[in-house]
N, C-alpha and C positions, 0 to 999 in steps of 0.2 A: 503494500498499499504506499509507504512514504517513497518508493522508488517511482510509482506512477505521479504521484503529487510532484516530485523534485522534477520529472519529465516535462510535467506541464508547465512547470514554473520557467524550465530552461527553454522551453519552445513558445513563450509567452508573447514575444515579440512578434513570431511567423503567425500566432493565433490571431492577436490583435491586426497585424497588415491584414491576413485574410478576410476577417469579418468585416475588416473596413473597407475593402476591395468589394465583397459581395454587397454591401449596402451601398455602396456606389454604383455598383452595374444597375441594383434595382431602383435607386434614385434616378439614375440617367435615362431608363427605359421609361419609368414613370414621368419624368421632364418632357421628354419625346411626347409621350401620349396627351399630357396636359397640354402643350405648345401647339401641335398640329391636330389633333384630333378635337379635344375640348375647346381650343382656342383660349385657354387662360393659363398662362406659363406661370412659373415657380421663380418668383422674383428674386427671392433669396438664393437660387441653386448654384450659382456661381462661386460665392464664398462657401458653401458646403462644400462643392466638388475641389475647392482649392485645400480646405482641409482635409479631406479625407486622401489627396494626391498626397500632400506633406507627410500625412502619417504612413501611409503605406509606403513610401520612398524610403523614410527613413528607418524604420522599424523591420521593413523589409531588407535592408541592408545589412542590419547585424545578421540578421538569419542566412542571408546569402554567402557572408565570410564564414559563418559559422559550418556550412554544407558545402562551401567551394564553389558554389553555384556564382560566383562574381565571375567576371571576364578576366582570364590570364590566358596570357600567352606562352605556353610551356614548352611549343614545340622543340626550339632550339636548346633550351635547357635540359630536356630528356635525352640528349645525343653525350650529353657529360657525364662522366663518372659522377658515382652517387657522393664522393666528398666534395666534389666540386657543385653537385646540385646544392648541398646543402647549404655551401658557403654563398653561394647566390641568392637562395632562399633566403637567408639571414640578411644579405644586404635590400634586397627585395622588400621583405619584412619590415626592416629599419626604417627606410624611404616610407613606405606605407604608414607606419605610427608616426613618425614625424609630421606628414601631411595630416594626418586625421588629428593628432594633438593639435595642430595650428588652426584646423575647421573648429576644432572645440571652443579653443581659445575665441575666435574670432565670432562664433555663432552665441557664445556665453555673452559675450560685449553686447551683440545686437540684440540677444533676448532681453539683457540688462535693460539697454535703450529703450526697448519698447515696454520694459514693466514702467520704468521712471515717466515717461513721456504720457502714460496710461491711455496709448493708442488702443483702439477698438475697431471692429469691424463695422461699416456703415449700417448694414440690414440686421444681421444678426446679434450685434452689440457683444462680439465675443473678443477677450483681450489679446491682441496680437503677440504678447510675450506667450501666453496659453499654447497659442496654435503652434509659434515657431521654437517652441521649446524642444519640440520633437527633433531638431536638428542638433542640439549638443547630446540630447539623449542617446539618438543614432549614432552619434561618433563615439560616444562610451561604448556602445552595444559592439561597433563595428572593432574596435581595439580589442576589447576582452575576446570575441569569438573569434576575431584573427589570430591572437595569440595563442590560444587553446586549441584551434586548427591546426596552426602552424607548428605548436610544440607536439600535439598528438601525431602528426602525420610523419614528421622528420626526425624528433627528439626523443620519443618514448618506445623504445624497441622495436623499431622495423616502418616500414613505409607504408602505412596503413590509412585510410581517410576517417577524418574526424566527423560521423555521421550525427544526424539530428536524434 
């Protein structure tokens, strides 16, 4: 039982992104019907879609790094010996983490600015800091998941994949 709960917590990012994606698809379908068949468009739809897309992108990215589903060009690296592959992996890992830390710092400053200025969306009146907080949270998830996946794949007793 605890393993099942732990697995669900570990996959909370992809579960949330999947649910929001389903809601976005249903909403978009409903919006098309409302606009073109009933002639009553949903006026707050653009803001709602923006919120959904931000959540899907930044929470889904963490899961993508955990499962190795992110874009990677391994073709040339796979030709090298395993020891050199590990060195290249460490270099790529370090560069990626530095970039994600930079994004985290910048996005946190942006969220802080949205909080200080108390900016809200025009129609739904949702604070922008709440919406854009998905960016720094996503950066942290990417850093954690990429670290765990890289360590599991190259440095924990073999060349196995780190799955969900």
